[in-house]
Structures are given as C-alpha cells and as structure tokens.
C-alpha positions as CSV (number, residue, x, y, z in Angstrom):
1,R,14.9,-92.3,-40.0
2,A,17.2,-91.3,-42.7
3,F,19.7,-89.1,-42.9
4,S,32.2,-90.9,-46.2
5,D,33.0,-91.0,-42.6
6,V,29.4,-90.6,-41.7
7,L,29.5,-86.8,-41.9
8,L,26.4,-84.8,-42.9
9,C,26.8,-81.4,-44.5
10,L,24.7,-78.4,-45.5
11,L,25.6,-76.8,-48.8
12,V,25.5,-73.1,-49.5
13,D,26.4,-71.8,-52.9
14,G,27.9,-75.2,-53.7
15,A,30.4,-75.1,-50.8
16,V,30.4,-77.3,-47.7
17,V,29.8,-75.0,-44.7
18,L,29.1,-77.3,-41.7
19,Q,29.6,-81.0,-41.1
20,Q,28.3,-83.2,-38.3
21,K,28.1,-86.9,-37.6
22,I,24.7,-88.6,-37.9
23,S,24.4,-89.8,-34.3
24,L,26.2,-90.5,-31.0
25,T,25.2,-93.2,-28.5
26,K,26.4,-93.0,-24.9
27,A,25.4,-94.4,-21.5
28,E,24.3,-92.3,-18.6
29,E,27.1,-90.6,-16.5
30,K,29.5,-90.9,-19.5
31,L,31.0,-88.0,-21.6
32,A,29.5,-87.1,-25.0
33,I,31.6,-85.2,-27.5
34,I,29.7,-83.8,-30.5
35,D,31.8,-82.6,-33.4
36,C,31.3,-79.7,-35.7
37,H,33.6,-79.1,-38.7
38,F,33.1,-75.9,-40.7
39,S,34.6,-74.0,-43.6
40,S,36.2,-70.6,-43.5
41,D,32.9,-69.1,-44.7
42,C,31.7,-69.1,-41.0
43,R,32.2,-65.8,-39.3
44,Y,32.7,-64.7,-35.6
45,Y,30.8,-67.3,-33.6
46,I,29.8,-71.0,-33.6
47,H,26.3,-71.4,-32.2
48,W,25.0,-74.6,-30.6
49,Y,21.3,-75.6,-30.6
50,Q,19.4,-78.3,-28.9
51,Q,16.1,-79.8,-30.0
52,K,14.4,-82.4,-27.9
53,D,11.5,-84.5,-29.2
54,R,8.3,-82.6,-29.5
55,E,10.0,-79.4,-28.4
56,T,11.1,-76.3,-30.2
57,L,14.7,-75.6,-31.3
58,K,16.6,-73.6,-28.7
59,R,20.2,-72.1,-28.6
60,I,22.2,-73.5,-25.7
61,L,25.4,-71.5,-26.2
62,Y,27.7,-69.8,-28.7
63,A,31.5,-69.4,-28.7
64,D,34.0,-67.1,-30.3
65,I,35.3,-68.7,-33.5
66,D,38.9,-67.4,-33.0
67,D,39.7,-68.1,-29.3
68,G,36.9,-70.6,-28.5
69,S,35.7,-68.7,-25.5
70,T,32.0,-69.2,-24.6
71,K,30.0,-66.0,-24.8
72,V,26.6,-67.1,-23.5
73,N,25.4,-70.3,-22.1
74,D,21.6,-70.2,-22.6
75,A,21.2,-73.8,-21.4
76,G,21.9,-73.0,-17.8
77,D,23.5,-76.4,-17.6
78,E,27.2,-76.4,-16.5
79,S,27.7,-79.9,-17.8
80,I,27.4,-78.5,-21.4
81,K,30.4,-76.7,-22.7
82,S,31.9,-75.8,-26.1
83,E,35.6,-76.3,-26.9
84,K,37.7,-75.3,-29.9
85,K,39.8,-78.3,-31.0
86,E,41.6,-76.9,-33.9
87,L,41.1,-74.5,-36.8
88,N,37.5,-75.0,-38.2
89,H,36.7,-77.7,-35.6
90,F,34.6,-77.2,-32.5
91,V,33.1,-79.8,-30.2
92,L,30.2,-79.7,-27.7
93,K,31.0,-81.6,-24.5
94,I,28.3,-82.9,-22.2
95,T,29.6,-84.5,-19.0
96,K,27.8,-86.8,-16.7
97,L,25.1,-87.6,-19.2
98,K,21.5,-87.9,-18.2
99,K,18.5,-89.2,-20.1
100,E,17.2,-85.6,-20.6
101,H,20.3,-84.8,-22.6
102,S,18.9,-87.1,-25.4
103,A,18.2,-84.7,-28.3
104,M,19.3,-83.4,-31.7
105,Y,22.3,-81.0,-31.5
106,Y,23.0,-78.6,-34.3
107,C,26.0,-76.3,-34.8
108,A,25.4,-73.1,-36.8
109,C,27.2,-70.0,-38.0
110,W,26.6,-66.8,-39.9
111,V,27.7,-66.7,-43.5
112,W,28.0,-63.5,-45.6
113,S,27.5,-63.3,-49.3
114,S,25.1,-60.9,-50.9
115,V,23.1,-61.2,-47.6
116,S,23.9,-62.6,-44.2
117,T,22.5,-66.0,-43.4
118,K,22.7,-68.2,-40.4
119,V,23.5,-71.7,-41.7
120,F,22.9,-74.9,-39.8
121,G,24.6,-78.3,-39.9
122,S,22.4,-81.4,-40.4
123,G,22.6,-82.2,-36.7
124,T,23.8,-85.0,-34.5
125,R,21.2,-87.2,-32.7
126,L,22.5,-88.0,-29.1
127,Y,21.1,-91.2,-27.6
128,V,21.6,-91.6,-23.9
129,T,21.1,-95.3,-23.4
130,G,22.9,-98.4,-22.3
131,S,22.1,-100.1,-25.6
132,Q,25.0,-101.1,-27.8
133,V,25.5,-99.7,-31.2
134,K,24.8,-102.3,-33.9
135,P,25.6,-101.7,-37.6
136,P,23.0,-102.4,-40.3
137,K,22.8,-105.3,-42.7
138,L,22.5,-104.1,-46.2
139,Y,20.3,-105.7,-48.9
140,G,19.7,-104.7,-52.5
141,Y,16.8,-105.4,-54.9
142,L,16.9,-104.9,-58.6
143,P,13.8,-104.2,-60.8
144,S,12.2,-107.0,-62.7
145,K,11.3,-106.2,-66.3
146,K,7.7,-107.0,-65.6
147,Y,7.5,-104.1,-63.0
148,I,7.5,-101.1,-65.2
149,D,5.1,-98.2,-64.6
150,K,3.2,-96.3,-67.2
151,R,6.0,-93.7,-67.4
152,D,8.6,-96.4,-68.2
153,K,10.1,-96.0,-64.8
154,Q,11.7,-98.8,-62.7
155,T,12.6,-98.9,-59.0
156,M,15.8,-100.1,-57.3
157,L,15.7,-100.8,-53.6
158,C,18.5,-100.5,-51.0
159,Q,17.5,-101.7,-47.5
160,A,19.3,-101.3,-44.1
161,S,18.0,-103.6,-41.4
162,G,18.5,-104.6,-37.8
163,M,20.6,-101.6,-36.7
164,F,20.8,-99.5,-33.6
165,P,20.3,-96.6,-33.5
166,D,17.9,-96.6,-36.5
167,L,19.3,-93.5,-38.0
168,V,21.0,-94.0,-41.4
169,K,22.0,-92.0,-44.5
170,F,21.7,-93.5,-47.9
171,T,23.7,-92.3,-50.9
172,W,23.1,-93.4,-54.5
173,K,25.8,-93.1,-57.1
174,K,25.8,-93.7,-60.8
175,K,28.9,-94.7,-62.8
176,S,29.8,-92.2,-65.5
177,E,31.2,-93.0,-68.9
178,T,34.7,-92.0,-67.5
179,G,34.3,-94.6,-64.7
180,E,33.7,-92.0,-61.9
181,W,30.8,-92.4,-59.4
182,T,28.5,-89.4,-59.3
183,N,25.6,-88.7,-56.9
184,V,22.1,-89.4,-58.1
185,P,19.7,-86.4,-57.7
186,E,17.7,-86.5,-54.5
187,E,14.4,-86.0,-56.4
188,N,14.9,-89.6,-57.8
189,V,15.1,-91.1,-54.3
190,V,12.3,-92.0,-51.8
191,E,12.7,-93.5,-48.3
192,Q,10.4,-95.6,-46.2
193,N,10.7,-96.6,-42.5
194,N,9.4,-99.8,-40.8
195,K,10.0,-99.2,-37.2
196,N,8.6,-102.5,-36.0
197,A,11.3,-104.3,-38.1
198,V,14.0,-101.7,-37.6
199,T,14.3,-101.3,-41.4
200,V,14.9,-98.3,-43.6
201,T,14.4,-98.7,-47.3
202,S,15.7,-96.3,-50.0
203,M,14.1,-96.5,-53.4
204,M,15.6,-95.0,-56.5
205,I,13.1,-94.4,-59.3
206,I,14.8,-94.2,-62.7
207,D,14.1,-94.5,-66.4
208,K,13.9,-98.1,-67.7
209,N,16.6,-97.7,-70.3
210,T,18.9,-96.0,-67.8
211,A,18.4,-98.8,-65.3
212,E,19.3,-101.4,-67.9
213,N,22.4,-99.7,-69.2
214,S,24.0,-98.0,-66.2
215,D,25.8,-99.2,-63.1
216,Y,24.7,-98.0,-59.7
217,Q,25.9,-98.4,-56.1
218,C,24.1,-97.7,-52.8
219,T,26.1,-96.6,-49.7
220,V,24.7,-96.5,-46.2
221,A,26.3,-94.5,-43.4
222,H,25.6,-95.4,-39.8
223,E,27.2,-94.7,-36.4
224,G,28.3,-98.3,-36.2
225,G,30.3,-97.9,-39.4
226,T,31.9,-94.5,-38.9
227,D,35.2,-95.3,-40.5
228,K,33.9,-97.3,-43.5
229,P,30.3,-96.9,-44.6
230,Q,28.8,-100.0,-46.3
231,T,28.6,-100.0,-50.1
232,L,26.5,-102.3,-52.3
233,E,27.0,-102.7,-56.0
234,M,23.6,-102.9,-57.7
235,K,24.5,-105.5,-60.2
236,R,22.4,-108.3,-61.6
237,G,23.4,-111.8,-60.5
238,N,24.2,-111.0,-56.9
239,L,21.0,-109.2,-55.9
240,K,17.4,-110.2,-55.6
241,K,14.7,-109.1,-58.1
242,L,11.6,-107.2,-57.1
C-alpha cells in the first residue's frame, strides 16, 4: 500500500489545502490523536470522515473552524471528538480505542474559488493493534544497460521491505542543473505490492539517456520514521543492478 515529516497533502490550484499523516498505530483502550493541518483556504467548518474496509465513506462529525465547537456528531460515538489545537490545526481524538475504530480517517473542508468545492486530505489509516511499529528497510536497484525496452526506456527500483504497518509513501526526485532536487512526475512512477513478503516496490520509468546522465534519489515515508523519512541516493557503485 502506497501512499517530509510523513505528511500527505491534497493540492488545489497549486496550494496545499489539507495535510494528514500516513498512519497511526495504537493498542486497544489507548488514545488516538489524528492530526489535520490546513491552509487559510478552508472556510467555516472542518469535517471528519471515516471509512472502514469494504464500507462506504461516512461523515462522523464537523466542527466550527473559528472556535472549534462541534456542530454535529454523526458517529453517535461519544469516544470520538474533534478539538482545535491552534490556528489551522485540528485533531480527531478517539478515547478507549476498540478494534472497530480501525479505519481511514479523512478531514475535509469547503474551498471557494470560481466554484465551491469540498476538499479532502489524503487520510490517516488508524490501526488498532498490539503490534509494534517497525520502520522499513530501503533498497535500490539501478537499470542494467541490457534492459532497455523498445522505447529506449529504463527502470529504476526503490523497495521498502519488512515494515509494519505496510503503508508507505515513495517520493522520487531528480537533481536539477542548479543542484536542487525536484519531484519526478507521478506518471513516470508505478508501484507494486507483495503482501506475503511485506514489500512495496516503486518503479520509475525514464528515458535511457536521462537515466545515464542525471542524479536521482528515492525517499520513503513511514509511520516508523515520522521525523526523518529515509532517503536513498540512486548512484552507481552502491546499488544493485537489475
């Protein structure tokens, strides 16, 4: 499953609107605090949604963006509350966690431009389990010159393995002529999951000449490395070849 500081964001008109962490792992009876950071584009209310596996998305409550007061609690669960922490920062608190609280939690708000649109964050997956969080091991594989497809494309691989939970976010960056790292377009990236081996692989497909003459790095964000996501320099000499 794929999705620094391990924040996920949704972009609207080029501006960051909502940010959420990838995942949160807590044991039963503990307290879960799910963060939502948002920009000043959000208006009036912050909405919270829950989506359990194989169930439809449902709103569980919404709160006033100015004073933080809860307007409606659609969940009917008094253990779930919204709280305003500071300007542009709300949290969803779930006390005395139960297994049935395991789900995706999204924050959302209305944004006005030419039309009004409800914008969602990328969501935080809550795992209610006694299992311990384990960060991934990161491996990189460079293309061998003999593996070039008919379109003169080559593939670089970045692999995260052995983590819990198995939810990660890969980011590929290319070094520009000025020495700055810029994001690689998402259309150049494909991901594969091997659940039996708890492995997620991100493949970047690029032009042969670009692969040979440019520097790349792969970063993986995971709950177990919240403060410092792992980064791997995709350089020949310290990585395996495909």
